[in-house]
C-alpha positions in Angstrom: 121.6 83.2 -1.6 121.2 84.5 1.9 118.8 87.2 3.0 119.6 90.4 4.7 119.6 90.7 8.5 117.9 93.2 10.7 119.8 96.2 11.8 122.5 95.3 14.4 122.6 91.6 13.6 125.9 90.0 12.8 126.4 87.6 10.0 126.6 84.0 11.2 130.1 83.2 9.9 131.7 86.6 10.7 134.9 86.4 12.7 137.3 89.2 13.6 140.7 88.6 12.2 143.5 88.6 14.7 144.9 92.0 15.3 141.7 93.6 14.0 138.3 94.7 15.3 136.2 94.1 12.3 134.5 90.8 11.5 135.6 88.6 8.6 133.9 85.6 6.9 136.0 82.5 6.5 133.6 80.7 4.2 134.5 79.9 0.6 131.3 78.5 -0.8 131.7 80.3 -4.0 134.7 78.2 -4.7 136.8 81.4 -4.8 138.4 83.5 -2.2 135.7 86.1 -2.4 137.9 89.0 -3.0 139.6 88.8 0.3 141.6 85.7 1.1 143.4 82.6 0.6 140.6 80.3 1.8 137.9 82.6 3.0 134.5 83.3 1.4 133.8 85.8 -1.2 132.4 88.3 1.2 135.3 87.9 3.6 137.3 90.9 4.5 140.8 91.0 3.2 140.7 94.4 1.7 141.8 97.8 2.7 138.2 98.7 3.6 137.5 95.5 5.4 137.8 97.1 8.7 141.0 96.0 10.4 142.3 99.0 12.1 145.4 98.8 14.3 145.0 99.6 18.0 144.7 103.2 18.8 143.4 104.2 15.4 140.8 107.0 15.2 137.3 105.9 16.2 136.1 106.3 12.6 138.4 103.5 11.6 137.1 101.0 14.1 134.7 99.3 11.8 131.3 99.7 10.2 128.2 100.4 12.2 125.8 97.6 13.2 123.9 97.6 9.9 126.7 98.3 7.6 127.6 94.9 6.4 131.0 96.4 5.7 132.7 95.3 2.5 135.6 93.0 2.9 138.8 92.9 1.0 137.8 89.6 -0.5 134.9 91.4 -1.9 135.8 90.5 -5.4 133.4 87.7 -5.4 130.3 85.9 -4.4 128.7 85.2 -1.2 130.8 82.3 0.1 128.9 81.5 3.2 125.5 83.0 3.4 125.0 86.1 5.4 128.6 87.4 5.4 127.3 90.8 5.6 129.5 92.9 7.8 130.8 93.9 11.1 129.6 95.0 14.5 131.0 97.7 16.6 133.6 96.4 19.1 132.2 96.2 22.6 134.3 96.3 25.8 135.9 93.1 26.8 136.2 93.7 30.5 133.7 90.9 31.3 135.1 87.4 31.4 134.8 85.4 28.2 132.5 82.4 28.6 133.8 80.4 25.7 135.1 76.9 26.2 136.0 77.3 29.8 133.5 75.0 31.5 133.2 77.5 34.2 136.9 78.3 34.4 137.9 81.7 33.0 140.7 81.7 30.5 144.2 82.4 31.6 145.3 85.8 30.4 148.3 86.0 28.2 151.4 87.2 30.1 153.4 89.8 28.2 156.9 88.7 27.3 159.8 90.8 28.5 161.3 93.4 26.3 164.7 94.9 26.2 163.2 98.3 26.8 161.1 98.9 29.9 159.3 101.8 28.4 156.0 101.6 26.6 155.7 99.4 23.5 156.4 101.0 20.2 153.8 99.0 18.4 150.5 97.6 19.5 148.3 94.9 18.1 144.6 94.3 18.4 143.5 90.8 19.3 140.7 89.2 17.4 137.2 89.1 18.7 135.9 86.2 20.7 134.0 83.8 18.5 131.8 82.2 21.1 128.1 82.4 20.4 126.1 83.7 23.3 124.8 80.9 25.4 127.1 78.2 24.1 130.2 76.7 25.7 133.0 75.8 23.3 134.4 72.4 23.8 131.1 71.2 25.4 128.5 72.3 22.9 127.1 70.5 19.9 127.2 71.2 16.2 123.5 71.9 16.0 124.3 75.5 14.9 126.1 74.4 11.8 124.0 74.8 8.7 124.2 72.6 5.7 126.6 74.9 4.0 129.0 74.9 6.9 128.0 78.2 8.4 126.5 78.9 11.8 122.8 79.2 11.7 122.4 82.0 14.3 125.0 84.2 15.8 124.7 87.6 17.4 128.0 87.8 19.0 129.7 91.2 18.8 133.4 91.6 18.3 135.0 92.5 21.6 137.2 95.6 21.8 140.8 94.5 22.1 142.6 97.6 21.2 144.5 97.9 24.4 148.3 97.8 23.6 150.1 94.7 24.4 153.7 95.2 25.4 155.1 91.9 24.3 157.9 91.9 21.8 157.3 95.3 20.3 160.1 97.0 22.1 162.5 94.2 22.2 166.0 94.1 21.0 167.2 92.6 17.7 169.6 89.7 17.3 173.3 90.1 18.2 172.5 91.6 21.6 173.0 90.6 25.2 170.2 88.9 27.1 167.2 91.4 27.2 166.8 93.1 30.5 163.8 91.9 32.4 160.7 94.1 32.3 159.2 93.0 35.5 157.4 89.9 34.2 158.6 86.6 35.5 155.9 84.2 34.3 156.1 81.6 31.6 155.8 84.2 28.8 159.0 85.8 30.1 160.9 82.5 29.9 159.5 81.8 26.5 160.5 85.2 25.1 164.0 84.9 26.7 164.4 81.4 25.2 163.3 82.6 21.8 165.8 85.5 21.9 168.6 83.2 22.9 167.8 80.8 20.1 167.8 83.6 17.5 171.2 84.8 18.8 172.6 81.3 18.7 171.6 80.9 15.0 173.0 84.3 14.1 176.3 83.8 15.8 176.8 80.5 14.1 176.8 78.5 17.3 173.9 76.4 16.1 171.9 75.8 13.0 168.3 76.8 12.7 167.4 73.2 11.9 168.8 72.0 15.2 166.0 73.7 17.1 163.5 71.5 15.3 165.3 68.3 16.2 166.2 68.9 19.8 164.2 68.6 23.0 162.1 65.5 23.2 158.5 66.4 22.3 155.7 65.6 24.6 153.3 63.0 23.3 150.6 64.8 21.5 147.6 63.3 19.7 147.4 66.2 17.4 147.4 65.7 13.7 149.2 68.4 11.6 147.2 71.6 11.1 145.2 71.5 8.0 147.1 72.7 5.0 150.3 72.9 7.1 151.5 69.2 7.1 154.9 69.6 8.7 156.1 66.6 10.8 157.3 67.1 14.3 161.0 67.8 14.3 161.1 68.0 10.5 163.2 70.6 8.7 161.8 74.0 8.1 160.8 75.1 4.6 163.9 76.3 2.8 162.8 79.7 1.7 160.7 80.9 4.6 162.7 79.4 7.5 166.3 80.2 6.5 166.0 83.8 7.5 164.0 86.3 9.4 162.4 89.4 8.2 165.7 91.3 8.7 167.6 88.8 6.7 169.3 87.0 9.5 168.2 84.0 11.6 165.3 81.9 10.6 162.4 80.8 12.8 163.4 79.0 15.9 161.7 77.0 18.6 162.2 78.5 22.0 163.4 75.6 24.1 161.9 75.6 27.6 164.4 74.7 30.2 163.4 72.5 33.1 162.0 74.4 36.0 161.6 77.6 34.0 158.0 77.8 35.0 156.6 76.9 31.6 153.5 74.7 32.2 153.2 71.5 30.4 150.2 70.5 28.3 148.2 67.7 29.9 147.9 64.6 27.8 144.5 64.1 26.3 142.3 61.4 27.8 141.6 58.4 25.6 139.1 59.1 22.9 136.4 56.8 21.4 137.4 55.0 18.3 135.3 55.8 15.3 135.5 53.4 12.4 135.6 55.0 9.0 135.2 53.8 5.4 137.3 55.2 2.5 136.5 58.3 0.5 133.8 60.8 0.8 131.4 58.2 2.4 133.8 57.9 5.3 133.8 61.6 5.7 130.0 61.6 5.8 130.1 58.9 8.4 132.5 60.8 10.7 130.5 64.0 10.2 127.3 62.3 11.1 128.9 60.8 14.2 130.0 64.2 15.3 126.6 65.8 14.6 127.8 67.9 11.7 125.9 68.2 8.5 126.9 65.6 5.9 126.7 68.3 3.3 130.2 69.3 4.4 131.7 66.0 3.3 132.9 67.1 -0.1 134.3 70.4 1.2 136.1 68.5 4.0 137.5 65.9 1.5 138.8 68.7 -0.7 140.3 70.6 2.2 141.8 67.7 4.2 142.7 65.3 1.4 142.1 61.7 0.6 142.4 60.6 4.2 140.0 63.3 5.5 137.9 60.8 7.5 141.0 59.4 9.3 142.2 62.9 10.0 138.9 64.0 11.5 138.7 60.9 13.6 142.2 61.4 15.0 141.8 65.2 15.4 138.2 66.5 15.2 139.4 70.1 15.4 140.8 69.7 11.9 137.2 70.5 10.9 138.4 74.1 11.2 140.3 73.6 7.9 137.0 73.4 6.1 135.9 76.8 4.7 133.0 78.3 6.7 133.5 76.3 9.9 134.0 78.3 13.1 135.8 77.4 16.3 132.6 76.8 18.4 131.3 74.5 15.7 134.5 72.5 15.7 134.3 72.4 19.5 130.8 70.9 19.3 132.0 68.4 16.7 134.9 67.3 18.9 132.7 67.1 22.0 130.3 64.7 20.2 133.2 62.5 19.1 135.4 62.5 22.1 132.9 62.9 25.0 134.6 63.4 28.3 138.0 63.4 26.6 137.2 66.7 25.0 138.3 69.9 26.7 139.7 73.4 26.0 143.2 72.3 27.1 143.5 69.7 24.3 146.7 70.5 22.4 145.0 69.5 19.1 142.5 72.3 19.7 145.2 74.9 20.3 147.1 73.9 17.2 144.0 74.0 15.0 143.2 77.5 16.4 146.6 78.8 15.7 146.3 77.9 12.0 142.7 79.1 11.8 143.6 82.5 13.4 146.4 83.1 10.9 144.1 82.2 8.0 141.6 84.8 9.3 144.4 87.3 9.5 145.1 86.6 5.8 141.4 87.2 5.1 142.0 90.7 6.6 145.0 91.2 4.3 147.8 90.5 6.8 150.7 88.3 5.6 151.8 87.8 9.3 150.7 88.7 12.8 152.5 90.1 15.8 153.0 87.4 18.4 151.2 89.5 21.0 148.1 89.7 18.9 148.1 85.9 18.2 148.7 85.2 21.9 145.8 87.4 23.0 143.5 85.7 20.4 144.3 82.3 21.8 143.7 83.4 25.3 140.3 84.8 24.3 139.4 81.4 23.0 140.1 79.8 26.4 143.5 78.2 25.4 145.0 77.7 28.9 148.6 78.4 27.8 148.9 80.4 24.6 152.7 80.6 24.8 152.9 76.8 25.0 150.5 76.6 22.0 152.7 78.9 20.0 155.9 77.0 20.9 154.3 73.8 19.7 153.1 75.3 16.5 156.6 76.7 15.8 158.2 73.3 16.6 155.8 71.5 14.4 156.6 73.8 11.5 153.0 75.0 11.2 154.0 78.6 12.1 157.2 80.5 11.2 158.8 83.2 13.4 160.3 86.4 12.1 161.9 89.5 13.6 160.9 92.8 12.0 162.7 96.0 12.8 160.5 98.8 13.9 161.2 102.1 12.1 160.9 105.1 14.5 160.2 108.4 12.6 163.2 110.7 13.0 165.5 108.1 14.4 168.9 107.9 12.7 170.1 104.5 11.6 172.8 103.0 14.0 176.4 103.3 12.8 177.8 100.3 14.5 176.8 96.8 15.5 176.6 97.7 19.1 174.3 100.6 18.4 172.3 98.5 16.1 171.3 96.4 19.1 169.2 99.2 20.4 166.9 99.2 17.5 163.4 97.9 18.6 162.0 94.9 16.8 158.7 93.1 16.8 158.1 89.3 16.6 155.9 88.2 13.7 154.3 84.8 13.2 153.0 83.6 9.9 152.0 80.7 7.7 154.7 79.3 5.5 152.9 79.9 2.2 152.6 83.6 2.7 156.1 83.8 4.0 157.4 82.0 1.0 155.3 84.2 -1.4 156.6 87.4 0.3 160.2 86.2 0.1 159.7 85.0 -3.5 158.5 88.5 -4.5 161.4 90.2 -2.8 164.0 87.9 -4.3 162.4 88.1 -7.8 162.3 91.9 -7.7 165.9 92.0 -6.6 166.8 89.5 -9.4 165.2 91.7 -12.1 166.9 94.8 -10.7 170.4 93.2 -10.4 170.5 91.1 -13.6 169.5 94.1 -15.8 172.1 95.9 -17.9 171.4 99.5 -18.8 171.7 100.7 -22.4 175.1 102.1 -21.8 176.4 98.9 -20.2 174.8 96.8 -22.9 176.7 98.8 -25.5 180.0 98.4 -23.8 179.4 94.6 -23.5 178.4 94.4 -27.1 181.5 96.3 -28.3 183.7 94.0 -26.2 182.0 91.0 -27.7 182.6 92.3 -31.2 186.3 92.9 -30.7 187.0 89.6 -29.0 189.6 91.0 -26.5 190.2 94.1 -24.4 192.7 95.6 -26.7 190.5 95.1 -29.7 187.6 96.4 -27.9 189.4 99.7 -27.3 190.3 100.0 -30.9 186.8 99.2 -32.2 184.7 101.0 -29.6 183.7 103.7 -32.1 183.4 101.3 -35.1 179.9 100.9 -36.5 178.2 97.6 -35.7 177.3 95.1 -38.4 173.6 95.1 -39.3 171.8 92.0 -38.6 171.4 90.0 -41.7 174.1 92.0 -43.6 177.1 90.3 -45.4 180.7 91.2 -45.0 183.0 92.0 -48.0 183.9 88.3 -48.3 180.3 87.4 -49.0 179.9 85.4 -45.7 177.0 86.1 -43.5 177.8 88.6 -40.8 177.8 87.7 -37.1 174.6 88.3 -35.3 174.0 91.9 -34.3 175.9 92.6 -31.1 172.9 94.5 -29.8 170.9 91.3 -29.8 171.0 88.8 -26.9 170.4 85.1 -27.6 168.2 83.6 -24.9 169.4 80.1 -25.8 166.1 79.1 -27.5 166.8 80.8 -30.8 165.2 84.2 -29.9 167.6 87.1 -30.0 166.4 89.9 -27.7 167.0 93.3 -29.2 169.2 95.6 -27.2 168.4 99.2 -28.1 171.2 101.7 -27.5 171.0 104.7 -25.2 170.5 106.9 -28.3 167.5 104.8 -29.3 165.9 105.2 -25.9 166.7 108.9 -25.9 165.0 109.3 -29.3 161.9 107.4 -28.0 161.8 109.7 -24.9 162.0 112.8 -27.1 159.0 111.6 -29.1 156.9 110.9 -26.0 153.5 112.6 -25.8 154.1 114.2 -22.4 157.0 115.0 -20.0 155.9 112.3 -17.6 155.8 109.7 -20.4 159.3 110.8 -21.4 160.5 110.4 -17.8 159.0 106.9 -17.6 160.7 105.8 -20.9 164.1 107.1 -19.6 163.6 105.3 -16.3 162.7 102.0 -18.0 165.7 102.3 -20.3 168.1 102.4 -17.3 166.5 100.0 -14.8 165.0 96.5 -14.8 162.4 97.5 -12.2 160.5 100.8 -12.1 157.5 102.0 -10.0 155.2 104.4 -11.7 152.4 106.3 -9.9 149.5 108.2 -11.3 145.7 108.4 -11.6 143.5 107.5 -14.6 144.9 110.1 -17.0 148.4 108.8 -16.2 147.6 105.4 -17.8 148.6 107.0 -21.1 152.2 107.1 -20.0 152.7 103.3 -19.6 150.9 103.0 -23.0 153.5 105.4 -24.5 156.3 103.3 -23.0 154.8 100.0 -24.4 154.4 101.6 -27.9 158.0 103.0 -27.8 159.4 99.6 -26.7 157.6 97.7 -29.4 158.8 100.2 -32.0 162.4 99.4 -30.8 161.7 95.7 -31.5 161.1 94.6 -27.9 158.3 92.2 -26.9 156.4 94.6 -24.7 153.0 94.1 -23.1 150.7 95.7 -20.6 148.7 93.7 -18.0 145.7 95.0 -16.1 143.6 93.7 -13.3 140.3 93.5 -15.2 139.0 93.2 -18.7 137.5 96.7 -18.3 140.9 98.0 -17.6 142.4 96.0 -20.5 140.0 97.7 -22.9 141.0 101.2 -21.6 144.7 100.3 -22.0 144.1 99.0 -25.5 142.5 102.4 -26.4 145.6 104.2 -25.1 147.9 101.9 -27.1 146.0 102.6 -30.3 146.4 106.3 -29.8 150.1 105.9 -28.9 151.0 103.6 -31.8 153.5 105.4 -34.0 152.4 103.6 -37.2 148.7 103.5 -37.8 149.2 100.8 -40.4 150.9 98.4 -38.0 149.2 95.3 -36.6 146.6 95.8 -33.9 148.4 97.7 -31.2 145.7 96.8 -28.7 146.8 93.2 -28.8 149.6 94.2 -26.4 147.0 94.8 -23.7 146.2 91.7 -21.6 144.8 90.9 -18.2 147.1 89.5 -15.5 145.0 86.3 -15.2 144.9 85.6 -18.9 148.6 86.4 -19.3 149.5 83.8 -16.7 147.0 81.2 -18.1 148.3 81.7 -21.6 144.9 82.8 -23.0 146.3 86.2 -23.9 149.8 87.6 -24.5 152.9 86.1 -26.0 152.8 82.7 -24.4 155.8 81.0 -22.8 159.2 80.0 -24.1 160.8 76.6 -23.9 161.8 77.1 -20.3 158.3 78.0 -19.3 159.0 81.7 -18.8 156.8 84.4 -20.3 158.2 85.4 -23.7 158.6 89.1 -22.8 161.2 91.8 -22.9 159.2 94.4 -21.1 156.0 94.0 -19.0 154.0 96.9 -17.6 151.6 95.9 -14.8 148.8 98.5 -14.4 146.5 98.4 -11.4 149.5 97.3 -9.4 147.9 98.0 -6.0 145.5 95.1 -6.8 148.3 92.5 -7.0 148.2 90.2 -4.1 151.3 88.4 -2.9 150.7 85.0 -4.4 149.7 86.3 -7.8 152.7 88.6 -7.8 155.1 85.8 -6.9 153.8 83.7 -9.7 154.1 86.6 -12.2 157.6 87.6 -11.2 158.8 84.1 -11.2 157.6 83.8 -14.8 160.0 86.6 -16.0 163.5 85.8 -17.2 166.6 87.6 -16.1 167.0 90.9 -17.9 163.3 91.5 -18.4 162.1 95.0 -17.7 159.2 95.2 -15.2 157.2 98.4 -14.6 154.7 98.4 -11.8 152.2 101.2 -12.4 149.2 102.2 -10.3 147.3 104.7 -8.3 148.6 104.6 -4.7 145.3 106.1 -3.4 143.1 103.2 -4.3 142.2 100.2 -2.1 144.8 97.5 -1.8 144.6 93.9 -3.1 141.8 91.5 -2.1 144.3 88.9 -1.0 147.0 89.2 1.6 149.8 91.8 1.3 150.2 95.4 0.0 152.9 94.9 -2.6 152.8 98.2 -4.4 152.6 100.2 -1.1 155.6 98.3 0.3 157.6 98.7 -2.8 157.1 102.5 -2.8 157.8 102.7 0.9 161.0 100.7 0.6 162.4 102.9 -2.2 163.8 99.8 -3.7 163.8 101.0 -7.3 163.5 104.1 -9.4 160.1 105.8 -9.0 158.3 108.0 -11.5 155.4 110.1 -10.3 153.1 111.3 -13.0 152.4 115.0 -13.3 149.4 114.5 -15.5 146.2 115.3 -13.5 142.8 114.0 -14.1 140.7 116.6 -15.7 137.1 117.8 -15.0 135.1 118.2 -11.8 135.4 114.5 -10.9 139.2 114.6 -11.4 139.4 117.7 -9.2 137.2 116.1 -6.5 139.2 112.9 -6.4 142.5 114.6 -6.4 141.5 116.5 -3.3 140.4 113.3 -1.6 143.8 111.8 -2.3 145.5 114.4 -0.1 142.8 114.3 2.6 140.5 117.1 1.5 136.9 116.8 0.5 136.3 120.0 -1.5 133.3 121.4 -3.2 133.8 121.5 -7.0 132.0 123.4 -9.7 130.0 121.1 -11.9 128.1 123.1 -14.5 127.3 120.0 -16.5 126.1 118.0 -13.5 129.2 115.9 -13.5 129.0 115.7 -9.7 125.7 115.5 -7.8 125.1 115.1 -4.1 121.8 113.5 -3.0 121.2 113.8 0.7 119.1 111.0 2.3 117.7 110.4 5.9 117.8 106.6 6.1 118.6 103.4 4.2 115.2 103.0 2.8 115.3 106.4 1.2 118.8 105.7 0.0 117.6 102.6 -1.9 114.7 104.5 -3.4 116.8 107.5 -4.6 119.5 105.1 -6.0 116.9 103.3 -8.2 115.5 106.7 -9.3 119.0 107.9 -10.3 120.0 104.8 -12.3 116.7 104.2 -14.0 115.5 107.8 -14.7 117.5 110.8 -13.6 120.9 110.0 -15.1 119.6 108.7 -18.4 117.3 111.7 -18.8 119.6 114.4 -17.7 122.9 113.1 -19.1 122.0 110.6 -21.8 123.8 107.7 -20.0 121.7 104.6 -20.1 121.2 102.4 -17.1 123.3 99.7 -18.8 126.3 102.0 -18.4 125.8 103.0 -14.8 127.1 101.1 -11.8 126.1 101.5 -8.1 128.9 101.2 -5.5 128.3 100.7 -1.8 130.2 99.8 1.3 129.2 96.2 1.8 126.9 93.3 0.7 124.6 93.3 3.7 122.5 95.8 5.5 119.5 97.7 4.4 121.4 99.5 1.6 124.0 96.9 0.8 124.5 95.3 -2.6 121.9 92.7 -2.0 119.1 95.1 -1.1 120.1 97.5 -3.9 120.4 94.7 -6.5 117.0 93.4 -5.5 115.4 96.8 -6.0 117.3 97.5 -9.3 116.3 94.1 -10.7 112.6 94.8 -9.9 112.8 98.1 -11.7 115.2 97.3 -14.6 114.7 93.5 -15.4 111.8 92.0 -13.3 111.5 88.2 -13.5 110.9 85.1 -11.5 114.6 84.1 -11.4 114.2 81.0 -13.4 117.9 80.0 -13.6 119.0 79.8 -10.0 117.5 83.2 -9.1 118.6 84.8 -12.4 116.8 85.8 -15.6 118.2 86.6 -19.1 119.2 90.2 -19.1 120.2 90.4 -15.5 123.5 92.2 -14.7 125.7 89.9 -12.6 129.1 89.8 -11.0 130.9 86.5 -11.4 133.9 85.5 -9.3 136.0 82.8 -11.1 138.9 83.1 -8.7 139.7 84.9 -5.4 139.9 88.6 -5.8 138.6 88.6 -9.4 135.2 90.0 -10.4 133.9 89.6 -14.0 130.8 91.8 -14.7 128.5 90.3 -17.2 124.9 89.7 -18.3 122.9 86.6 -18.2 122.1 85.2 -21.6 120.5 81.9 -20.7 121.1 78.6 -19.0 121.3 74.9 -19.9 122.4 71.6 -18.5 126.0 72.9 -18.4 125.2 75.9 -16.2 124.4 79.6 -16.3 125.5 81.4 -19.5 127.0 84.8 -19.3 128.2 87.5 -21.7 131.3 88.9 -20.0 132.7 91.8 -22.0 131.9 90.1 -25.3 133.1 86.6 -24.3 130.8 83.7 -23.4 131.3 82.2 -20.0 129.5 79.2 -18.6 129.2 78.9 -14.9 128.5 75.4 -13.6 125.4 75.0 -11.5 127.4 74.0 -8.4 129.2 77.4 -8.5 126.0 79.3 -9.0 124.5 77.6 -6.0 127.6 78.3 -4.0 127.4 82.0 -4.6 130.0 82.5 -7.3 127.5 84.6 -9.2 125.5 87.5 -7.7 123.5 90.3 -9.2 125.8 93.1 -10.4 124.0 96.4 -10.9 125.5 97.2 -7.5 129.0 96.3 -6.5 131.4 96.9 -3.6 134.3 99.2 -4.0 136.7 96.3 -3.9 134.8 94.6 -6.7 134.8 97.8 -8.7 138.5 98.5 -8.3 140.3 98.6 -11.6 137.1 99.3 -13.6 135.3 102.4 -14.7 131.9 103.2 -16.2 130.4 106.3 -17.8 128.4 107.0 -14.7 128.7 105.8 -11.1 126.3 106.2 -8.1 128.0 105.9 -4.7 125.6 105.0 -1.9 126.6 105.9 1.7 123.8 105.0 4.1 124.1 106.1 7.7 125.2 102.6 9.0 128.2 102.6 6.6 130.0 105.4 8.4 132.3 103.1 10.4 133.5 101.4 7.2 134.7 104.5 5.4 138.4 105.3 4.8 140.1 107.8 2.5 141.1 104.9 0.3 137.6 103.6 0.1 136.1 107.0 -0.8 138.9 107.6 -3.3 138.3 104.3 -5.0 134.5 104.6 -5.1 134.4 108.3 -6.3 136.9 107.7 -9.1 134.8 104.9 -10.8 132.7 107.3 -12.9 134.1 108.8 -16.1 131.4 111.4 -17.0 129.1 111.5 -13.9 129.2 110.8 -10.2 126.1 110.8 -7.9 126.7 110.5 -4.2 123.7 109.3 -2.2 124.8 110.9 1.1 123.5 109.6 4.4 126.6 109.6 6.6 126.7 113.4 7.2 130.1 114.5 8.7 131.5 111.0 8.8 132.4 111.3 5.1 134.8 114.4 5.4 136.1 113.0 8.7 137.0 109.7 7.1 138.7 111.5 4.2 140.7 113.7 6.5 141.5 111.3 9.4 141.4 107.7 8.3 143.7 107.1 5.4 143.6 103.3 5.1 143.1 100.1 7.1 146.6 99.0 7.9 148.0 95.6 7.2 150.9 93.7 8.8 153.4 92.6 6.1 157.1 91.8 5.8 157.8 92.8 2.2 159.0 96.3 2.9 161.6 94.9 5.4 162.7 92.2 3.0 163.2 94.7 0.2 165.2 97.0 2.4 167.3 94.1 3.5 168.0 93.3 -0.2 169.0 96.9 -0.8 171.4 96.9 2.2 172.9 93.6 1.0 173.3 94.8 -2.5 175.1 98.0 -1.3 177.4 95.9 0.9 178.2 93.6 -2.0 179.0 96.6 -4.2 181.2 98.1 -1.6 183.1 94.9 -1.2 183.6 94.4 -4.9 184.6 98.0 -5.4 
């Protein structure tokens, strides 16, 4: 476990994600994507409060103060790389960047031409430079890499890169004439023009997308495929992600550089020394030692790079960036030690590894794709001589996919003709194939559920027609009563199966309740909002439901009604804590108190997918469900959502329910927000408010108002503090003494929530003080003692609160919500378990406790957003104490900084699906 840093010191492995200003941690020592990423550490920032504002956002959104250790989106888990505490304020970047240049300043990225000569309609913020002061990338050594793969010392601040970049944000979409020049005539202009021409050629049918990957002889490049992106040069693009762009048209294309177009060529790398390797992990240790890297990285490298990791590193030392926790300057030093004079910042292998690494860091910050201008600027900051050439090569190699995303201008009417459509501005997005495929899988799956569903009325018509056998008979028997399943006809022969049941081909007959059945269920609903939700689910295969904590009773009423109609209905939550709350609502909503345990219909998403809870899977591998309600939908990341939706059969009803005011998922994407914004399916907004002073306070925060509320029973208490030290002292006093004495809530049932893990009042400092007061001990088991409250991260984005019960040779034993969990020693040492009296807001999302103490030290002001405050303040059921040290930064964040934005494609993909469905319906009608 790492120790806290002095005020103003940046965590060693922190790195700003491309297009953001806040630092992120790429490590993954915990063996899980610490609540924020695909491969980042548990402290990494993928979340909404991870500090990744877009350029031009209010100052309060630009990141946490120097001591904040701002929480990351991946905050669901353990420490990953030690010291991943938080972010620094973004300094000015007017001074030249010293990294990797050997005395030659990096060549600035040239903006690509746009079809509109006016200002860009969208801006992107480039990532911070990652060069440690005093070091020179490409020429240094790996002496700064610690045994766990992180940099030992780094004080580099994240440079301010919020200046708007004009490239591609005001361009024209496909099917247009050649874009008018914008005054730029450098290589970037030729690149953008070639890219636009390629996209038009694919859309018009003149050429196939695959032809751009097979044409144009490639320059000899010693680069190995980017880690985790093994696409051969000239190979076909992945089917799903490359066959279309974000607007549903052309797929990614390689902009072909014409001879003499001014595009510089990449110099061939000088011969490199040959390093003999032996098979397996021993060979990895050998190559790491030869490059001056700690041999402790060997197992991680073998896991990340595969069986031939040693050969891969020998051929391309910059593939070390594929190992969690390794930063660019460390990979540069490793390459310098192996290659000697052959190493330089212009090496194509270095550029390609950086492209993949930067996109991984963007995913840590929650982005599923990046604007091309942001990625180009990030490469330029890292002394890549020709960022445009590096992007072209990455696209041609299949490591990066290209998309065009239309920019919606508020108040602008949609074009009526194809000619007018050409005037709509677009932005060029670049992304990794796995996130592109996940996003498209989600969009396709949601469209499938919506389009394959038959409403109750349509089901009845189909059933009547099936009974009659032909059209004429159907008309004659439309009003005839259906045969009851299991009944016999007058001849004594068994009757045909009920026409209101659908055979799934595996022997199960899905009940098909009539419209009257659903209407009766809605009439019996406990509230008008519950009735509206039941009616919406009766008529659509996909429904979005929004509401706060009190509104969770409405999905429970829907599940109970569906089960009463014979459907296999279940509700899935983000956490075990949420599952218990849903089970309580289901017990209250059950129409028959003598029926089997209604709470069994409540499961967690993770256990539903693993088969540990829920109905299991049918013979085809699909979940045996007729209706699934996913609560805490904002916490669904893209890859989990894709897996879940793919597990549902055609005709299954899916209801996504959640509070739109809380923080987004720990992993990349913002599924629920994009679904609501796209208006892709029926939406039901609950009219059931949260009651009491806490509910009143949180409801005001949701609309940008921080109001004073009457709290006669001390439901809400504000405790002002002057500094972080006093904040820690008052927090311990509240948890251990004041709240139990005044409200009768024991310390066991109180949780502390703060902005980040690091800093003088982060989770580490608070947990240390709370342990000393509540459960002092020597930390016999890897720093833990029996009785310690802990937070265990078994997988990226998941946090399991528990209590230590002991330890043995198998590992650390925990009691997590009544279930025994054994955490192997390796995971404990890697940071998968941390003390858990104090959590971050991302870790606490989806959970509630009788009392919550929210700690806001002064250095946390920059990490606050409305979504963060809303999430943290709504975690207490009976009591909320706010240790307030940020003064006016709190109301300012609530009023002016709604959320940390993310770049995603799902909204555009869903809108494209809607347009296509409407066109198909018009053609069929």
